Each structure stands twice: as structure tokens, then as C-alpha cells.
N, C-alpha and C positions, 0 to 999 in steps of 0.2 A: 398414532403413538410412534411408528418405525421412523418416520420423518424427526422426532423429536430426539428417537436415541440416536439417530447417526448425528443429528447437531452435535448433542453432546460428547457423542465419541468424539467427531471429528476436531469440538474445541478441547477436549482435553490434551489432544495430543498436539493441535497448531492453534488455540487462538492468537489471534492479531495482536492480543494488547499481550501475551507471554511471548509471544515468539520474537517480536520488536520491541524488545526494552531496551533504551539508550536514547543518546542526547541529538542521533544524526542518522537519518536517512539517504543513500543516495539514492537518486529515480534518473533510470537512465529510460529518456524519449528519444525518438527516432527523426533524425531530418527527412526530407521529400527522397533521397536518394536512399535512404536507409543507413545512414552514415549515425548510431548510436551517441548521444551524448551524455554521460552522467554529470548528477549536479546534485551536492550535498544540501542538504536541506532539516531544518528542524520539525518535527512532528508530534502530535499526539495520537494516543489509540482512543477512537468513540463509536462503539456498536458496530465492532468489529472493521469499521476501518479505521486508515492512518488518515490525519487532518492535515493539509500541509497549508500554511500562508505563503504567499507570492505577490508579486506585482502584475496587474493586468497586460501587460505590454512585455513582460519576461518572455523571452526566447522557450523556454519550458511551454511556458501559456500557447504558444503559438504552435509548438509539435504537438501538443497531448491534444488541442483541439483539430488536429489534421488526425491525428492517430492515435485514440485516448491508451491504445496497447503500450505497456509501458514494463519495464523491469527494476524491482527493488529489493535492498538490502541494507542493511544495518553498516553504517561508514564512521568513520572519524571523521572530526571538522574539515578536511584536507581532503575528505573521498576518498579514502582508501579504504576498498571494502575489508567488513569484519565478519559477513557469514555469506553464503551463498546467496545469488541473485534468486529472483522469485518471480516471475509473472502476474503479472496486475492489470487494473484495468483503472483509469481516471476518470473521474467524472470533476463537473465544476457545481459548488454549492450553490443554490438562487440567492441572491443580495440579499434576501431576509435572513441569512442564515451567516453571513461572514462576519458579522459582531460578534454572535458566539462563539464561533469558531476562532477569532482573533484572542477573544478573551481567553477562553482554554490553552493558546498558545503560549499567552501573555502569562499564564498563573504557572506553567511549568518550567517558562525560560527566565522568569522572574532575577533573578541575581544576572544571568548573561546579559539581559537587555541593560541596566546599569550603565556596562561597558559597549555595550551596539548601540544604542539607541543615538548616543550623541557622535558614535563614528557615520552612523545613517545620514546622520543631519549634516556633517562636515559634507560628504561626499556629495548629498544631494546641493550644498552650496559651490562648491569648486566645480561641476557641474553645469551650471543654470540655463542651459539650452535642450538641458535631456529632466522636464519636468518627471516629478515620481508620479507615477501612473495609481489609480486605486487596486484597494487589495482585492485577493482572491482567494477562495477557499477549496482546495484540489481537497475530494474525496478520492480516499488509494482503496481500494478492494483487491485484496492478493486473490488470486484464481490458483495458484499454484499447492496453495496447504490442504484444494480439497482433495486432489491427486494423493498429495504424499498419504493424506486419511485412506483411499482407496487401495494404496499399495499393502498397507497396515491390516486393511479387512481381508484383502485377499492370501494373506498371509495363515487364517483360521479366527475369522471374528464369528460370531454366531450369527445363524442363517438369515432371519433379519436384517442387519445390518449387509451382508454380504447383498443380501436381492436387494435393497436399497443401492445399496453401492452401484451395483449393476444397470438398475433403474436411470442412473445419472449418470450414465456411458463409462461406467467401471470396469474391470476384466470380465468377460463373457462366460457364460456359464454354458453356452452351445455344448452339448453332448455331453456336458455332465450333469448326474442329479441335481436337482433342486436346490439351490445354496452353497456348491461346492465350487469355486471359481478356479479356472484357469491359473495355473502355477506361473 
């Protein structure tokens, strides 16, 4: 029951679908030397993750294959951040799930695709030496939202929630009566 309570409590404060409402997401991945590279992308929210479609040969895919730790934030189409960056982990969905991910993104961005699709075809035609690679779907799971919920829990949540947050690496209760986290 405590797991369900923390899950519901965490989601009520920072569910992925509500926290990341918008049209563009900035994904910051890191070069081998640690230099951050931010890229604005389209995204959809599904099952607590953010799904992003990109080309398999893109720079962000190469960087994420090397290190799946990324930073994400809502942004404008040009990449200007509209919120605080949140740590997240990116993974690649299996090929069997790529079509479903593409469908979700096409449903959300149907009107935008009327303009963008012809531009993508034109771009491909202008760069014949650079063939378009196959699409991949990134599943991005924010890791910072649980930390934010932990901070809220430490400020006076019911005992079972605080105890569960501590069990998951939250504030220590060392030296305090059970259920009271250190301020």
C-alpha cells in the first residue's frame, strides 16, 4: 500500500504528463568531453515517460548511446528554455515499438506536419549524399520529479510516505523518531 501511496503522491505533484505540457522539449545530451548540447524536439507523454522521434544517425542518438543521462525542459521551437531543467534518463524503444511511437507523435503534431513534412522532403532532396536514416524512439524518464516529491514529503507528509521516501534514498531519519525526517 505504501508503494501505491508514494506513487499517487508523487504523481499528484509532478506527473510527467502535467509537468511537461507543451509542444517542444529541450533535450541536453553530452559530448564525450562533457560539453552539453541542447536540442529542441517534439514529444508525447505516455506511461510516465516522454517519447521523442529522431533519426538513428543523429548526433543526439550517438551522444545518448554513450551516456543516457540527459537534462530536459520545456522550450520554444528555437530552443529557449521555458522552465527549469530536470535530470532524466533516455533509452531506446525496441524496433517493434517504433511505429506506435511515430503514430502518437503524428497524432499530436498533425497540423505541424502539413508544413514540416514537405520541408523535410526538400531537405533530403538538397542533400542527396546524406541519406535519411531510420527513425528511433527515445523514451525519456525524468528522475528529478521523485526528488522534488521527496522534498515535499520531508516537509510534513504522513509517516508512511516519509518512511517510504527514506527507503528510496530520501531524507535520512537517523537520530529522529520514526517517520520524522531531518529538516
